[in-house]
VEXPAGU-601359 format. One record per residue: residue number from 1; x, y, z of N, C-alpha, C, O in turn. Coordinates in steps of 0.001 Angstrom, whole numbers, plus 500000, padded with zeros to 6 digits. Example, Ala and Ser with C-alpha at 12.3 -4.5 7.8 and 13.67 -1.06 7.14 Angstrom:
2
     i      n.u      n.v      n.w     ca.u     ca.v     ca.w      c.u      c.v      c.w      o.u      o.v      o.w
     1   513190   494310   507800   512300   495500   507800   513200   496700   507800   514236   496681   508465
     2   512850   497750   507080   513670   498940   507140   512900   500030   507870   513409   501138   508039
END
This chain:
326
     i      n.u      n.v      n.w     ca.u     ca.v     ca.w      c.u      c.v      c.w      o.u      o.v      o.w
     1   516176   379098   061431   515373   378106   060564   515160   378957   059253   515229   380183   059159
     2   514881   378015   058238   514455   378489   057000   512895   378665   056865   512183   377731   057235
     3   512376   379706   056404   510896   380141   056301   510587   380927   055269   511471   381631   054781
     4   509437   380944   054815   508745   381982   053897   507830   382783   054658   506932   382236   055298
     5   507986   384135   054647   507318   385017   055499   506877   386238   054754   507250   386338   053586
     6   506144   387164   055266   505993   388677   055000   505949   389413   056147   505794   388826   057217
     7   506056   390575   056106   505866   391647   057193   504902   392653   056874   504337   393254   057788
     8   504645   392910   055630   503629   393854   055326   502785   393238   054246   503252   392520   053362
     9   501405   393586   054375   500258   393004   053544   500481   393567   052046   500847   394721   051825
    10   500251   392735   051178   500293   393137   049802   500433   391928   048832   499848   390882   049115
    11   501141   392020   047763   501254   390908   046816   502491   389984   047093   503234   390042   048072
    12   502559   389131   046045   503696   388142   046320   504936   388814   046303   505878   388187   046789
    13   505166   389982   045843   506407   390736   045993   506836   390948   047311   508029   391094   047574
    14   505940   390976   048168   506097   391102   049681   506704   389843   050520   507269   389833   051614
    15   506427   388923   049739   507098   387504   050318   508611   387627   050419   509277   388291   049625
    16   509086   386979   051392   510607   386897   051753   510951   385474   052044   510089   384766   052565
    17   512231   384943   051733   512625   383678   052119   513840   383906   052966   514670   384690   052507
    18   514063   383396   054031   515322   383464   054868   515699   382140   055581   514862   381326   055971
    19   516923   382016   055702   517474   380785   056481   517789   381278   057870   518484   380531   058560
    20   517386   382417   058385   517677   383025   059682   516358   383398   060430   516327   384394   061153
    21   515335   382645   060264   514067   383089   060934   514145   382280   062454   514479   381104   062600
    22   513794   383115   063406   513818   382539   064821   512784   381270   064812   511673   381306   064282
    23   513331   380165   065477   512741   378889   065558   511679   378994   066658   512052   379443   067742
    24   510419   378636   066508   509404   378816   067606   509510   377752   068600   509833   376584   068381
    25   509160   378357   069861   509254   377443   071169   507837   376869   071488   506908   377664   071630
    26   507667   375784   071583   506328   375089   071844   505763   375445   073217   506543   375263   074151
    27   504606   375899   073501   503950   376162   074747   503615   374788   075393   503935   373727   074856
    28   502934   374869   076610   502682   373670   077419   501819   372629   076703   502068   371426   076793
    29   500791   373123   075983   499940   372306   075079   500263   372143   073680   499416   371719   072893
    30   501542   372482   073284   501896   372341   071907   502960   371425   071694   503646   370973   072611
    31   503129   371095   070273   504250   370235   069864   505068   370928   069004   504540   371818   068339
    32   506331   370697   068863   507184   371331   067972   507496   370329   066798   508130   369301   067034
    33   507072   370615   065596   507078   369724   064504   508122   370251   063438   508097   371399   062995
    34   508996   369331   063094   509977   369616   062099   509382   369269   060816   509298   368089   060473
    35   508914   370337   060001   508108   370114   058695   508905   369451   057651   510058   369806   057409
    36   508324   368514   057041   508852   367897   055923   508084   368329   054646   508689   368427   053578
    37   506763   368585   054743   506019   369122   053482   504903   369863   053952   504391   369578   055034
    38   504454   370840   053200   503254   371689   053190   502773   371833   051832   503337   371222   050924
    39   501643   372691   051584   501109   372858   050440   500412   374393   050457   500136   374997   051493
    40   500206   374852   049206   499684   376052   049259   498039   376183   049199   497387   375322   048608
    41   497476   377181   049771   495994   377188   049876   495683   378619   049504   496535   379504   049584
    42   494516   378815   049118   494037   380206   048722   493887   381077   050130   493862   382307   050115
    43   493797   380347   051259   493914   381236   052344   495234   381880   052606   495305   382917   053266
    44   496325   381261   052081   497623   381921   052199   497638   383174   051482   498107   384197   051982
    45   497059   383116   050144   497051   384298   049359   496240   385393   049889   496665   386548   049865
    46   495086   385086   050370   494122   385997   050869   494794   386746   052194   494627   387953   052369
    47   495508   385988   053041   496113   386557   054162   497378   387443   053685   497645   388532   054191
    48   498065   386885   052727   499181   387804   052373   498748   389108   051739   499393   390142   051908
    49   497551   389043   050942   497205   390350   050165   496269   391318   051248   496028   392504   051022
    50   495864   390682   052288   495024   391546   053244   494087   392141   052554   494162   393369   052511
    51   493094   391554   051914   492218   391995   050998   491050   393012   051538   490383   393722   050786
    52   490905   392967   053003   489966   393895   053530   490695   394288   054881   491660   393704   055373
    53   490020   395419   055388   490469   395834   056809   490192   394695   057945   490952   394364   058855
    54   488974   394216   057660   488572   393140   058733   489550   392071   058595   490098   391655   059616
    55   489858   391542   057382   490751   390397   057212   492205   390726   057844   492859   389881   058455
    56   492654   392128   057610   493920   392497   058152   494028   392377   059698   495013   391943   060297
    57   492743   392874   060322   492636   392632   061878   492706   391425   062321   493277   391127   063371
    58   492013   390455   061404   491914   388961   061900   493378   388452   061798   493852   387817   062740
    59   494148   388726   060624   495300   388170   060258   496369   388499   061399   497236   387702   061758
    60   496188   389780   061916   497388   390144   062835   497254   389375   064184   498212   389301   064954
    61   496094   388826   064444   495968   387946   065640   496232   386439   065398   496294   385616   066312
    62   496379   386159   064113   496686   384844   063702   498293   384326   063789   498666   383160   063919
    63   499094   385477   063683   500482   385182   063454   501179   385219   064936   500539   385627   065905
    64   502384   384816   065036   502999   384931   066286   503865   386026   066484   504270   386297   067614
    65   504222   386748   065384   505019   387878   065399   504724   388814   064256   503724   388612   063567
    66   505506   389793   064019   505404   390703   062824   505952   390027   061801   505651   390346   060651
    67   506829   389002   062047   507194   388078   060863   506253   386980   060693   506246   385997   061434
    68   505399   387165   059636   504247   386263   059457   504568   385304   058535   504708   385561   057340
    69   504724   383963   059122   505103   382779   058415   503743   382100   057960   502927   381761   058817
    70   503505   381905   056625   502377   381467   056016   502379   379837   056160   503278   379258   056769
    71   501389   379216   055600   501408   377723   055629   500231   377183   056492   500373   377136   057714
    72   499263   376842   055999   498110   376275   056710   498130   374819   056833   497441   374306   057714
    73   498913   374014   055973   499177   372605   056132   500551   372336   056729   501530   373063   056562
    74   500522   371304   057385   502011   370826   057930   501999   369404   058162   501118   368850   058819
    75   503027   368779   057597   503308   367390   057811   504722   367195   058004   505536   367622   057186
    76   505093   366500   059163   506473   366411   059509   506629   365412   060832   505803   364544   061113
    77   507742   365671   061535   508147   364790   062700   508118   365507   063775   508622   366621   063638
    78   507627   365213   064989   507605   365921   066349   509111   365855   066820   509743   364798   066806
    79   509635   367047   067234   510844   367183   067812   510719   367235   069288   511479   366612   070029
    80   509694   368032   069729   509557   368222   071185   508100   368375   071501   507311   368686   070608
    81   507708   368168   072741   506334   368252   073203   506345   369135   074527   507264   369123   075346
    82   505238   369869   074614   505031   370705   075900   504729   369677   077028   504584   368473   076814
    83   504651   370250   078215   504581   369421   079392   503211   368803   079501   503025   367738   080090
    84   502301   369467   078945   500910   369055   078883   500276   368017   077861   499161   367499   077926
    85   501232   367849   076932   500921   367074   075669   500763   365739   076060   501719   365221   076636
    86   499656   365012   075846   499306   363627   076006   499337   362638   074884   499698   361478   075086
    87   498957   363080   073676   498596   362502   072523   499830   362036   071736   499681   361044   071022
    88   501110   362672   071786   502161   362468   070870   503478   362456   071820   503453   362845   072987
    89   504661   361943   071143   505928   361939   071583   506835   362378   070564   506521   362405   069374
    90   508119   362775   071074   509034   363054   070131   509375   361763   069059   509687   360629   069424
    91   509268   362124   067959   509613   361144   066826   508512   360616   066077   508606   359954   065043
    92   507271   361013   066776   505994   360716   065860   505959   361534   064603   506356   362695   064505
    93   505409   360758   063604   505101   361548   062302   503600   361836   062317   502745   360991   062582
    94   503348   363212   061984   502110   363796   062058   501673   364652   060933   502544   365127   060205
    95   500463   364897   060713   500089   365842   059752   498822   366658   060208   498068   366106   061010
    96   498556   367797   059808   497452   368551   060266   497195   370062   059654   498040   370626   058958
    97   496063   370582   059962   495827   371995   059555   496110   372806   060743   495500   372650   061800
    98   497129   373759   060549   497655   374628   061525   497023   376078   061512   497496   377044   062111
    99   495915   376077   060759   495386   377400   060488   494765   377956   061773   494649   379173   061915
   100   494342   377043   062762   493755   377552   064032   494793   377674   065128   494484   377880   066302
   101   496168   377523   064649   497254   377565   065659   498374   378522   065023   499571   378241   065080
   102   497840   379756   064373   498709   380794   064014   499647   380468   062873   500678   381106   062661
   103   499218   379400   062120   499942   379089   060876   501416   378749   061042   501799   378484   062181
   104   502347   378725   059968   503732   378503   060061   504155   377411   059282   505336   377065   059303
   105   503150   376719   058464   503663   375515   057778   504706   375654   056792   505250   374663   056303
   106   505026   376889   056462   506084   377345   055513   507311   377622   056259   508155   378370   055767
   107   507483   377072   057426   508755   377133   058118   509454   375977   058317   508793   374958   058115
   108   510750   375802   058700   511309   374636   058988   510777   373871   060167   510788   372641   060202
   109   510316   374622   061119   509542   374109   062135   508360   374968   062378   508310   376144   062019
   110   507358   374311   063033   506052   374831   063465   505647   374456   064751   505627   373242   064950
   111   505319   375186   065671   504783   374977   066940   503106   375102   066960   502593   376180   066660
   112   502345   374040   067299   500996   374212   067339   500355   373270   068364   500926   372243   068730
   113   499165   373645   068811   498497   372791   069695   498380   371391   069311   498212   371155   068115
   114   498441   370455   070113   498572   368925   069716   497126   368544   069118   496966   367555   068403
   115   496173   369352   069449   494736   368890   068929   494605   369077   067359   493714   368490   066747
   116   495399   369803   066803   495281   370067   065273   495989   369002   064491   495820   368976   063272
   117   496843   368035   065129   497379   367077   064395   496834   365660   064652   496212   365368   065673
   118   497107   364809   063663   496984   363407   063738   498095   362628   063254   498874   363070   062409
   119   498201   361347   063823   499395   360652   063340   499320   360313   061838   498266   359904   061351
   120   500364   360471   061151   500450   360316   059641   500741   358719   059628   501637   358194   060290
   121   499833   358021   058761   499985   356813   058528   501305   356350   057819   501804   357140   057017
   122   501895   355181   058032   503055   354815   057306   502938   354897   055834   503851   355349   055142
   123   501711   354422   055304   501432   354173   053944   501344   355595   053136   501289   355609   051907
   124   501336   356667   053844   501119   357941   053344   502376   358751   053191   502877   359185   054229
   125   502973   359023   052005   504114   359742   051964   503981   361331   052402   502939   361967   052244
   126   504998   361794   052884   505049   363174   053436   504372   364221   052470   503575   365082   052845
   127   504799   364028   051178   504200   364965   050142   502582   364904   050031   501908   365931   049948
   128   502072   363708   050038   500674   363705   050089   500029   364124   051471   498950   364716   051466
   129   500681   363822   052660   500291   364254   053884   500358   365694   054085   499586   366233   054878
   130   501324   366438   053349   501188   367757   053296   500165   368491   052360   499838   369669   052502
   131   499742   367715   051466   498692   368268   050487   497233   368210   051117   496350   368992   050764
   132   497058   367262   052038   495611   366891   052288   494886   367757   053298   493751   368158   053043
   133   495505   368067   054453   494631   368624   055570   493610   369737   055183   492412   369508   055347
   134   493968   370762   054749   493012   371910   054642   492055   371501   053463   490838   371576   053632
   135   492568   371087   052318   491612   370848   051149   490758   369609   051614   489536   369698   051490
   136   491268   368538   052105   490416   367406   052392   489417   367703   053522   488314   367159   053463
   137   489704   368497   054518   488811   368655   055562   487817   369610   054902   486636   369323   055095
   138   488043   370574   054240   487034   371539   053612   486071   370874   052682   484895   371229   052600
   139   486608   369869   051959   485769   369042   051282   484760   368172   051835   483593   368106   051448
   140   485324   367468   052829   484688   366606   053688   483582   367311   054477   482414   366929   054405
   141   483927   368237   055153   483037   369046   056056   481881   369868   055333   480747   370095   055754
   142   482437   370234   054201   481442   370963   053370   480276   370138   052837   479103   370512   052853
   143   480723   368972   052360   479742   368016   051570   478910   367311   052900   477681   367277   052969
   144   479717   366832   053799   478959   365891   054735   478230   366808   055844   477036   366716   056126
   145   479012   367575   056342   478377   368311   057609   477367   369445   057149   476224   369451   057605
   146   477799   370412   056236   477030   371497   055829   476019   371001   054667   474865   371427   054631
   147   476478   370152   053798   475573   369852   052718   474684   368720   053041   473638   368575   052409
   148   475080   367788   054123   474279   366691   054376   474027   365668   053259   472932   365128   053099
   149   475207   365414   052427   475206   364781   051358   474779   363286   051492   475248   362582   052386
   150   473830   362795   050533   473294   361392   050740   473479   360780   049371   473785   361482   048407
   151   473300   359508   049281   473355   358640   048052   472194   359257   047252   471108   359586   047731
   152   472616   359381   045821   471568   359868   044903   471490   361317   044772   470875   361814   043829
   153   472164   362144   045797   472072   363402   045599   472675   364119   044376   473710   363638   043913
   154   472147   365212   043804   472866   365878   042671   473571   367081   043269   473006   367952   043930
   155   474957   367038   042947   475905   367997   043421   476594   368699   042370   477035   368154   041358
   156   476684   370102   042679   477539   370841   041849   478701   371272   042631   478635   371799   043741
   157   479805   371003   041951   481177   371504   042621   481603   372680   041585   481867   372450   040405
   158   481635   373888   042140   481974   375045   041245   483440   375391   041523   483790   375936   042569
   159   484244   375064   040584   485760   375280   040818   486325   373905   041152   486963   373743   042193
   160   486107   372924   040307   486354   371514   040559   487783   371083   040363   488125   369993   040820
   161   488724   371909   039668   489815   371587   039314   491009   371894   040461   492135   371398   040427
   162   490521   372799   041455   491568   373228   042281   491770   372489   043564   491353   371335   043658
   163   492430   373120   044635   492678   372462   045829   491576   371720   046329   491617   370491   046393
   164   490605   372380   046684   489497   371663   047460   488548   370829   046358   488031   369729   046557
   165   488464   371565   045257   487396   371002   044219   487673   369590   043780   486787   368748   043631
   166   489121   369352   043555   489325   367955   042907   489190   366914   044166   489085   365711   043928
   167   489196   367327   045296   488911   366364   046314   487429   366365   046578   486954   365321   047025
   168   486646   367369   046369   485215   367258   046690   484662   366359   045527   483739   365588   045787
   169   485110   366411   044433   484551   365487   043413   484723   364024   043801   483822   363188   043731
   170   485981   363792   044222   486153   362384   044508   485224   361963   045683   484571   360919   045672
   171   485222   362850   046676   484409   362485   047932   482859   362397   047587   482146   361572   048160
   172   482395   363216   046697   481053   363455   046343   480494   361960   045621   479439   361384   045887
   173   481480   361567   044694   481331   360218   044169   481319   359170   045125   480536   358240   044931
   174   482014   359161   046072   482241   358171   047200   480870   358053   047795   480262   356989   047913
   175   480405   359311   048183   479074   359263   048883   477722   358923   048038   476589   358942   048518
   176   478062   358601   046652   476842   358167   045771   476318   359282   044977   475344   359049   044261
   177   476840   360500   044999   476169   361714   044223   476445   361625   042724   477354   360949   042242
   178   475600   362350   042047   475832   362519   040699   476495   363965   040710   475943   364939   041222
   179   477664   363995   040128   478570   365242   040170   478508   366006   038836   478815   365499   037757
   180   478093   367243   039002   478326   368218   038000   479405   369161   038363   479357   369783   039424
   181   480364   369287   037533   481780   370113   037963   481970   371221   036951   481749   371050   035752
   182   482404   372407   037493   482650   373564   036577   484206   373718   036777   484766   373646   037871
   183   484836   373944   035546   486154   374407   035402   486456   374955   034098   485545   375079   033279
   184   487690   375311   033809   488035   375647   032372   488136   374516   031557   488290   373374   031989
   185   488046   374846   030318   488036   373663   029206   489444   372832   029251   489491   371632   028983
   186   490529   373569   029602   491895   373003   029588   492000   371948   030599   492826   371052   030425
   187   491229   371958   031667   491282   371118   032875   490051   370097   032894   489922   369229   033757
   188   489228   370293   031916   488083   369275   031951   488408   367715   031901   487769   366924   032595
   189   489327   367352   031136   489648   365870   031163   490255   365508   032551   490104   364383   033027
   190   490894   366422   033139   491422   366170   034471   490247   365854   035438   490185   364832   036121
   191   489279   366893   035417   488166   366696   036355   487216   365478   035897   486459   364949   036710
   192   487283   365116   034742   486516   363916   034381   487259   362545   035014   486673   361588   035520
   193   488430   362681   034879   489274   361579   035429   489062   361242   036995   489409   360190   037532
   194   488409   362366   037645   488260   362276   039008   486962   361573   039327   486731   361050   040418
   195   486028   361599   038176   484844   360843   038405   483555   361603   038083   482436   361091   038058
   196   483863   362953   037827   482685   363912   037543   481734   363256   036447   482228   362636   035505
   197   480488   363391   036577   479593   362915   035512   479355   363831   034541   479069   363401   033423
   198   479418   365103   034741   479192   366186   033964   480249   367269   034189   480511   367562   035356
   199   480897   367906   033171   481822   368853   033237   481352   370130   032361   481134   370048   031153
   200   481236   371194   033035   480858   372448   032203   482079   373463   032256   482710   373656   033295
   201   482323   374012   031214   483311   375116   030983   482586   376319   031317   481675   376757   030615
   202   483039   376926   032528   482413   378107   032985   482601   379349   032086   481843   380311   032211
   203   483510   379341   031266   483901   380428   030502   482889   380577   029345   482678   381683   028847
   204   482228   379396   028897   481398   379463   027718   479905   379004   028176   478969   379098   027381
   205   479738   378533   029419   478477   378338   029869   478094   378521   031262   478689   377987   032199
   206   477022   379338   031381   476697   379843   032872   475799   378671   033349   474745   378373   032787
   207   476300   378036   034427   475538   376979   034892   474099   377529   035639   473072   376853   035700
   208   474233   378685   036102   473144   379310   036852   471882   379617   035960   470811   379957   036463
   209   472064   379485   034697   471109   379762   033581   470679   378471   032830   470052   378485   031771
   210   471096   377319   033509   470720   376159   032891   469300   375480   033580   468691   376015   034506
   211   468988   374464   033067   467714   373777   033636   467992   372923   034685   467042   372416   035282
   212   469274   372641   035060   469713   371785   036065   469345   372155   037501   469336   373349   037799
   213   469056   371275   038370   468778   371437   039686   469470   370546   040593   469470   369323   040450
   214   470120   371225   041619   471065   370526   042586   470526   370428   044004   469794   371296   044479
   215   470902   369376   044642   470672   369274   046024   471672   369927   046881   471350   370371   047983
   216   472882   370006   046421   474078   370641   047061   474802   371477   045981   474941   371033   044842
   217   475192   372506   046294   476098   373485   045593   477213   373674   046481   477010   374221   047565
   218   478402   373278   046148   479592   373680   046950   480322   374587   046041   480851   374177   045009
   219   480350   375817   046422   480892   376891   045691   482453   377262   046196   482795   377831   047232
   220   483207   376783   045193   484864   377147   045710   485333   378189   044820   486412   378726   045070
   221   484672   378529   043843   485193   379573   042812   484586   381082   043112   485078   382084   042593
   222   483621   381114   043881   483014   382481   044111   482739   383413   042796   482960   384623   042753
   223   482271   382705   041847   482130   383336   040566   480815   384101   040582   479761   383470   040504
   224   480821   385528   040688   479597   386320   040641   479031   386224   042013   479625   385692   042951
   225   477791   386795   042084   477041   386872   043360   476353   385602   043764   475659   385038   042918
   226   476481   385047   045072   476042   383812   045308   474557   383684   045001   474175   382641   044469
   227   473763   384561   045261   472377   384444   045028   471834   384037   043562   470708   383627   043278
   228   472854   384244   042771   472382   383658   041384   472173   382126   041329   471482   381620   040445
   229   472707   381488   042174   472571   380092   042360   471232   379521   042909   471012   378315   043018
   230   470327   380546   043257   469285   380163   043852   468405   379504   042917   467524   378735   043303
   231   468640   379817   041513   467739   379322   040462   467934   378007   040249   466995   377314   039856
   232   469178   377476   040477   469446   376076   040094   469551   375158   041421   469909   373982   041347
   233   469247   375722   042512   469068   374971   043688   467768   374410   043864   466768   375072   043589
   234   467690   373092   044357   466416   372424   044559   465670   373042   045683   466250   373763   046494
   235   464350   372771   045758   463583   373332   046696   464033   373184   048208   463776   373982   049110
   236   464691   372110   048298   465277   371809   049815   466824   371694   049733   467424   371077   050613
   237   467456   372251   048738   468814   372249   048407   469741   373194   049323   469293   374202   049868
   238   470911   372821   049424   471860   373545   050338   472984   374218   049396   473671   373537   048635
   239   473098   375488   049505   474194   376057   048936   475465   376327   049991   475228   376959   051020
   240   476645   375901   049757   477625   375998   050674   478724   376876   049926   479321   376484   048923
   241   478917   378117   050540   479864   378993   050112   481156   378763   050907   481063   378759   052135
   242   482354   378570   050331   483492   378076   051149   484464   379316   051276   484872   379940   050296
   243   484786   379601   052558   485954   380496   052900   485719   381942   052327   486708   382546   051911
   244   484404   382580   052271   484172   383760   051751   484598   384813   052667   484761   385904   052120
   245   484814   384765   053898   485396   385703   054738   486721   386230   054454   487153   387280   054932
   246   487403   385400   053592   488767   385863   053215   488829   386686   051898   489860   386960   051284
   247   487430   387072   051527   487504   387981   050285   486654   389123   050587   485495   388974   050975
   248   487235   390328   050409   486574   391427   050994   485416   391790   050440   484556   392319   051143
   249   485210   391564   049095   483720   391937   048644   482611   391089   048957   481470   391383   048602
   250   482911   389945   049671   481864   389126   050049   481629   388950   051470   480961   388012   051905
   251   482196   389886   052239   482069   389795   053791   480682   389864   054190   480294   389308   055218
   252   479871   390556   053384   478520   390640   053717   477631   389404   053428   476426   389355   053675
   253   478395   388378   052856   477523   387218   052543   476924   386626   053758   475733   386325   053671
   254   477559   386395   054923   476923   385855   055987   475562   386336   056389   474651   385517   056507
   255   475367   387608   056606   473985   388203   056944   472956   387809   055862   471862   387328   056155
   256   473347   388028   054647   472497   387864   053581   472048   386461   053329   470919   386173   052932
   257   473029   385582   053593   472701   384224   053641   471868   383847   054752   471051   382954   054527
   258   471907   384333   055875   471067   384106   056983   469658   384491   056581   468728   383698   056728
   259   469503   385635   056103   468141   386160   055638   467529   385307   054659   466340   384998   054743
   260   468295   384904   053719   467688   384030   052555   467331   382770   053121   466293   382251   052714
   261   468036   382168   054022   467825   380884   054488   466454   380910   055451   465982   379842   055841
   262   465942   381978   055753   464784   382122   056456   463613   381965   055687   462534   381831   056264
   263   463696   381964   054343   462483   382017   053322   462583   380695   052623   463644   380369   052090
   264   461429   379845   052599   461463   378668   051725   462198   377462   052356   462621   377488   053512
   265   462315   376454   051564   463199   375335   052103   464589   375340   051596   465318   374407   051933
   266   465047   376274   050828   466531   376278   050552   467400   376814   051631   467007   377734   052348
   267   468480   376309   051758   469492   376672   052910   470762   377179   052259   471304   376639   051295
   268   471171   378241   052863   472469   378878   052460   473402   378878   053567   473126   379319   054682
   269   474502   378377   053239   475643   378138   054365   476839   379075   054006   477111   379448   052864
   270   477551   379420   055210   478583   380196   055088   479692   379477   055744   479497   379191   056926
   271   480819   379126   055215   481549   377947   055816   482985   377992   055634   483443   378212   054513
   272   483809   377787   056730   485322   377641   056774   485616   376308   057566   485024   376025   058608
   273   486506   375577   057030   486632   374374   057617   487384   374427   059092   487998   375431   059453
   274   487288   373433   059768   487994   373429   061222   488885   372200   061259   488570   371113   060775
   275   489979   372463   061852   490884   371229   062091   490166   370172   063076   489491   370491   064055
   276   490417   368929   062668   489607   367945   063568   490549   366668   063351   490846   366227   062241
   277   490912   366217   064395   491816   365000   064496   490965   363720   063969   491441   362870   063216
   278   489677   363704   064458   488750   362648   063861   488666   362816   062466   488980   361831   061798
   279   488334   363775   061906   488179   363964   060445   489488   363706   059693   489473   363142   058598
   280   490519   364082   060225   491838   363762   059637   492007   362049   059639   492706   361516   058777
   281   491425   361382   060504   491405   360034   060629   490589   359566   059433   491029   358673   058708
   282   489395   360153   059204   488555   359698   058019   489364   359881   056764   489497   358995   055920
   283   489839   360952   056698   490745   361365   055488   491789   360118   055272   491936   359611   054160
   284   492453   359699   056351   493521   358746   056273   492903   357358   055678   493519   356622   054908
   285   491662   357137   056135   490992   355937   055743   490515   355933   054340   490481   354887   053691
   286   490140   357099   053846   489680   357236   052567   490988   357193   051612   490959   356622   050522
   287   492057   357801   052082   493211   357653   051284   493713   356186   051268   494011   355708   050173
   288   493829   355454   052356   494235   353994   052282   493146   353127   051385   493523   352105   050812
   289   492039   353497   051310   491051   352666   050504   491142   353089   049124   490554   352401   048290
   290   491859   354230   048709   491829   354580   047323   490773   355517   046883   490611   355806   045697
   291   490009   356021   047914   488729   356774   047695   489232   358262   047313   488745   358932   046403
   292   490235   358645   048117   490621   360001   048073   492155   360100   047872   492935   359505   048617
   293   492548   360860   046856   494095   360873   046533   494360   362426   046059   493801   362911   045075
   294   495175   363051   046791   495603   364525   046346   496209   364304   044984   497035   363405   044829
   295   495826   365103   043965   496656   365254   042784   497607   366438   042986   497193   367573   043222
   296   498992   366095   042875   499982   367088   043144   500453   367539   041705   500965   366705   040958
   297   500295   368776   041333   500481   369285   040105   502071   369633   040013   502699   369345   038994
   298   502677   370253   041104   504089   370661   041185   504662   370417   042534   503868   370460   043473
   299   505798   370192   042761   506444   370218   043921   507670   371111   043932   508550   370977   043082
   300   507730   372035   044905   508865   373028   044986   509595   372697   046272   509044   372130   047215
   301   511016   373126   046262   511640   373161   047386   511283   374486   048214   510852   375457   047592
   302   511450   374547   049565   511183   375783   050221   511779   376959   049769   511153   378014   049668
   303   513251   376799   049423   513797   378041   048716   513204   378603   047521   513445   379755   047161
   304   512340   377720   046821   511619   378180   045693   510315   378508   045871   509587   378595   044881
   305   509833   378734   047119   508436   378844   047463   507736   380093   046840   506580   380107   046419
   306   508555   381071   046845   508046   382418   046169   507603   382105   044703   506489   382458   044314
   307   508495   381429   043874   508000   380950   042660   506780   380159   042652   505912   380347   041800
   308   506681   379292   043556   505581   378400   043719   504202   379205   043876   503167   378951   043260
   309   504385   380211   044807   503158   381170   045036   502860   381951   043716   501691   382290   043536
   310   503754   382258   042815   503398   383035   041665   502638   382019   040605   501711   382423   039902
   311   503091   380749   040563   502396   379866   039717   501175   379598   040407   500238   379612   039608
   312   500826   379365   041558   499714   379038   042261   498602   380228   041931   497455   379970   041564
   313   499067   381434   042099   498210   382722   041993   497768   382800   040573   496658   383299   040389
   314   498476   382372   039487   498030   382263   038252   496847   381477   037927   496133   381724   036955
   315   496638   380464   038806   495417   379590   038660   495533   378458   037678   494548   377846   037264
   316   496826   378189   037304   497087   377206   036370   497103   375695   037035   496993   374680   036346
   317   497232   375688   038255   497500   374224   038938   496270   373481   038859   495155   373973   039027
   318   496534   372197   038580   495531   370968   038690   495732   370506   039975   496748   369851   040208
   319   494760   370788   041036   495073   370088   042352   496079   371020   043143   496015   372250   043163
   320   497019   370236   043794   497808   370968   044582   499163   371339   044303   499793   370665   043489
   321   499759   372434   044933   501039   372700   044790   501717   372473   046183   501265   372972   047214
   322   502843   371678   046141   503395   371197   047483   504725   371828   047540   505433   371994   046546
   323   505050   372188   048789   506374   372611   049261   507043   371626   050148   506529   371276   051210
   324   508326   371119   049669   508999   370274   050499   509979   371286   051358   510446   372337   050920
   325   510202   370707   052759   511247   371383   053457   512556   370686   053550   513572   371377   053616
   326   512638   369412   053561   513865   368636   053561   514528   368859   052269   515599   368305   052022
END
């Protein structure tokens, strides 16, 4: 089968494309999905680069073999099911976050536990279904579950133009929040179009030195040390740092956040999203109602996925970079 993979940790130069990668075989609790679309996430880059020893150890247990096929998102059609699978049948169109199932979305086929998938609605094209899972679940769970978002809350989305950020702005507005967003000046109009009430150019203005106060800070950019945000966090505010275990110099964030959360009313959370069929159902509903739409910056064929990684790594994308496999 066709796939994008790496065998040694490092940069994008270590990525390879081949049309002769072994096709996965589904286990008893797994489904085999013929992938139609996937998208790039920062987790893919962190795993490829192996930015810390701990991350490399974690990554080795995440892949099925030494041929490490990336891809946290997957949308496609079920080709076969394991003997214990109850939720799906061959021919079902599904989408999901396969990060908990040893990745593989950047292959022509992926085998993963049935629990990570949900049925793809007919009204959702495969390109959108491939763009939504990881980013939408991260935004939803970060704001709703970790942040406890409520109508009238003041929310800061740090890194609002990217994968998760552009979805977080949309969801925060849906929940009735006043949204302040940080991004570069070149992406300010894009972020405003998503509904942000205030957009700050992080290159010219340091939001942590402002007089603003927030009930929730969703930090997706990891700009500087997280403790700086304490000054702009409300007395009972929640700071949510997303995906920091993937970055070597912030692995100590978890214990520090725990200690900081023990003092005063402020709360500091350390967070990585989890695959959830129920939450994918919520995402489908938001999508149908026009509340949440993935903005697809560029679409690449799987044969051109290494070029897509280079573009994504440069940080130029507004929203999602999608890879189609058909």
